[in-house]
C-alpha positions as CSV (number, residue, x, y, z in Angstrom):
1,X,122.0,0.1,75.6
2,X,123.1,-1.3,72.3
3,X,119.8,-3.1,71.5
4,X,121.2,-6.5,72.4
5,X,119.9,-8.2,75.5
6,X,122.1,-8.3,78.5
7,X,121.6,-11.5,80.5
8,X,118.8,-10.5,82.8
9,X,120.5,-11.4,86.1
10,X,123.6,-9.5,84.9
11,X,121.4,-6.4,84.2
12,X,119.9,-6.7,87.7
13,X,123.4,-7.0,89.2
14,X,124.5,-4.0,87.2
15,X,121.7,-1.9,88.6
16,X,122.4,-3.0,92.1
17,X,126.1,-2.4,91.7
18,X,125.5,1.2,90.4
19,X,123.4,1.8,93.5
20,X,126.0,0.3,95.8
21,X,128.9,2.2,94.1
22,X,127.0,5.5,94.2
23,X,126.7,5.1,97.9
24,X,130.2,3.7,98.5
25,X,131.9,6.6,96.6
26,X,129.5,9.3,97.7
27,X,128.3,9.5,94.1
28,X,131.7,10.5,92.7
29,X,133.1,8.6,89.8
30,X,136.5,9.5,88.5
31,X,137.3,8.4,85.0
32,X,140.0,9.2,82.4
33,X,139.5,11.9,79.9
34,X,137.3,12.8,78.2
35,X,134.8,12.4,81.1
36,X,136.9,13.1,84.3
37,X,134.7,13.6,87.4
38,X,131.1,12.6,87.2
39,X,128.5,12.6,90.0
40,X,125.9,9.8,89.9
41,X,123.2,9.1,92.4
42,X,120.0,7.1,92.7
43,X,117.2,9.5,92.0
44,X,113.5,9.2,92.5
45,X,112.5,5.7,91.4
46,X,113.4,2.1,92.1
47,X,111.4,-0.9,90.9
48,X,111.9,-4.4,92.2
49,X,110.5,-7.8,91.1
50,X,110.5,-11.3,92.3
51,X,112.7,-13.8,90.5
52,X,109.6,-15.5,89.0
53,X,107.9,-12.3,87.8
54,X,108.4,-10.4,84.6
55,X,106.9,-7.1,85.8
56,X,108.0,-4.9,88.7
57,X,106.0,-5.7,91.8
58,X,107.5,-3.2,94.3
59,X,108.0,0.4,93.1
60,X,109.5,3.0,95.4
61,X,109.3,6.7,94.3
62,X,109.7,10.1,95.8
63,X,112.7,11.8,97.4
64,X,115.6,9.4,98.2
65,X,113.8,6.1,97.8
66,X,117.2,4.4,97.9
67,X,117.6,5.5,101.5
68,X,114.5,3.8,102.8
69,X,114.3,0.6,104.8
70,X,111.9,-0.8,102.2
71,X,114.5,-0.5,99.4
72,X,117.2,-2.5,101.3
73,X,114.6,-4.9,102.6
74,X,113.5,-5.7,99.0
75,X,117.1,-6.5,98.1
76,X,117.7,-8.5,101.3
77,X,114.5,-10.4,100.6
78,X,115.8,-11.6,97.3
79,X,113.9,-9.2,95.0
80,X,115.8,-8.1,91.9
81,X,116.2,-4.5,91.0
82,X,114.5,-4.0,87.6
83,X,114.5,-0.3,87.2
84,X,116.7,2.4,88.5
85,X,116.5,6.2,88.0
86,X,119.8,7.9,88.0
87,X,120.7,11.5,88.5
88,X,124.0,12.4,86.7
89,X,126.0,15.6,86.8
90,X,129.1,16.4,84.7
91,X,130.5,19.8,85.1
92,X,127.4,22.1,85.2
93,X,125.2,19.8,83.1
94,X,122.6,17.6,84.9
95,X,120.8,14.6,83.5
96,X,118.2,12.1,84.6
97,X,117.6,8.7,83.1
98,X,115.8,5.5,84.1
99,X,117.5,2.2,83.2
100,X,114.9,-0.6,82.7
101,X,115.0,-4.3,82.4
102,X,117.3,-6.8,80.7
103,X,118.0,-4.5,77.8
104,X,118.9,-1.6,80.1
105,X,116.4,0.5,78.1
106,X,116.4,4.3,78.6
107,X,113.3,5.8,80.0
108,X,112.3,9.2,81.2
109,X,115.5,10.9,79.9
110,X,115.9,14.5,81.0
111,X,118.6,16.6,79.4
112,X,120.1,19.9,80.5
113,X,118.5,23.0,79.0
114,X,120.2,23.9,75.7
115,X,120.8,27.0,73.7
116,X,117.6,29.0,73.1
117,X,118.2,29.5,69.4
118,X,116.7,26.7,67.2
119,X,119.9,25.7,65.5
120,X,121.9,25.8,68.7
121,X,119.2,23.7,70.5
122,X,119.5,20.9,68.0
123,X,123.3,20.7,68.4
124,X,123.1,21.0,72.1
125,X,120.6,18.1,72.4
126,X,122.7,15.9,70.1
127,X,125.8,16.7,72.3
128,X,123.8,16.0,75.5
129,X,122.5,12.6,74.3
130,X,126.1,11.7,73.2
131,X,127.5,12.7,76.5
132,X,124.8,10.8,78.5
133,X,125.5,7.7,76.3
134,X,129.2,8.0,76.9
135,X,128.7,8.2,80.7
136,X,126.4,5.2,80.8
137,X,128.7,3.2,78.5
138,X,131.7,4.0,80.7
139,X,129.7,3.0,83.8
140,X,128.7,-0.3,82.2
141,X,132.3,-0.9,81.1
142,X,133.5,-0.3,84.7
143,X,130.9,-2.8,85.9
144,X,132.0,-5.4,83.3
145,X,135.6,-5.0,84.4
146,X,134.6,-5.4,88.0
147,X,132.2,-8.3,87.3
148,X,134.8,-10.3,85.4
149,X,137.6,-9.7,87.9
150,X,138.8,-12.3,90.3
151,X,137.6,-10.1,93.2
152,X,134.0,-10.2,92.2
153,X,133.2,-13.6,93.6
154,X,134.8,-12.9,96.9
155,X,135.5,-9.3,97.9
156,X,133.0,-7.3,95.9
157,X,130.0,-9.7,96.4
158,X,130.7,-9.8,100.1
159,X,130.9,-6.0,100.3
160,X,127.6,-5.7,98.5
161,X,126.0,-8.3,100.7
162,X,127.2,-6.4,103.8
163,X,125.9,-3.2,102.3
164,X,122.5,-4.7,101.7
165,X,122.4,-6.0,105.3
166,X,123.2,-2.5,106.6
167,X,126.9,-2.8,107.2
168,X,129.7,-0.7,105.7
């Protein structure tokens, strides 16, 4: 997100954590101002790879790929989540973005429609990109706080493992 590489295993953990949290919370993320309530869900694309491969080897697309047995089986089988398409809604604005690889690159960004007037459209698009970046930065910050907490190695990892296995 900032151009600096995130350790690849941490980027994969982040993507899996976002998927887990979006299901655990029903997609509702409550943050302090200026964001407040934001809905985040796994959208129409997941891409997995084996630990020894650089490129994705299993790609699931379509409506609700995160709800398929294949998606959980890929995680349970040790595949790493390499790409994750997210749907994001804040107030009446809806976004779509795919996060990819160790750099968490943005791909396939879809912004809300803006003002029809040319000058207004430019300012709207600037605002939308800034808001999307703020949401993703806040999500990554929440993950970093969770990942570096004492609970990560026990409670959180166990909960994610149970979720992957099909438990609560």
